[in-house]
Residue, then its C-alpha position, 0 to 999 in steps of 0.5 A: x406686404x413689403x413696404x417695397x410692393x405697398x408703396x407701388x400698388x399706393x402709386x399705381x392707384x396713385x397714377x390711375x387715379x390721377x390719369x382718371x382726372x386728367x382725362x376727365x379734365x381734357x374732355x370737359x374741356x374739349x366740350x368747353x371749346x365745342x360749346x363756345x364754339x357754338x355759342x359763337x357760330x350762334x351770334x355770328x348767325x345772329x349778327x347776318x340776321x342784322x343782329x347787334x353782337x355785342x347787345x346781344x351779349x349784355x342781353x345774354x348778361x342782364x337775363x342772368x342777373x338777379x331783377x333785384x340786383x339789377x335794379x339797384x346796379x342800372x341804379x347806381x349806373x343813373x346816379x353815375x351818369x347824372x353826376x357825369x352830366x350824361x343823362 
């Protein structure tokens, strides 16, 4: 194979691979947008039923944390609040 045909073949393979990556990313971005919209809808539904969406977001955030991590954060928060005279 000549140098030129090798470059063309490599270029074709690279562009096919690149196109594949880009298309996968685009599909995932679309899925992410759809999921994000679904989550917003659930918060909206909860809000319409009288729940505070901001507090729900905080609960979701807390549930993601490890129990030890959460306890440490709560302890530090208490120290800060006491230092500010808020407790």
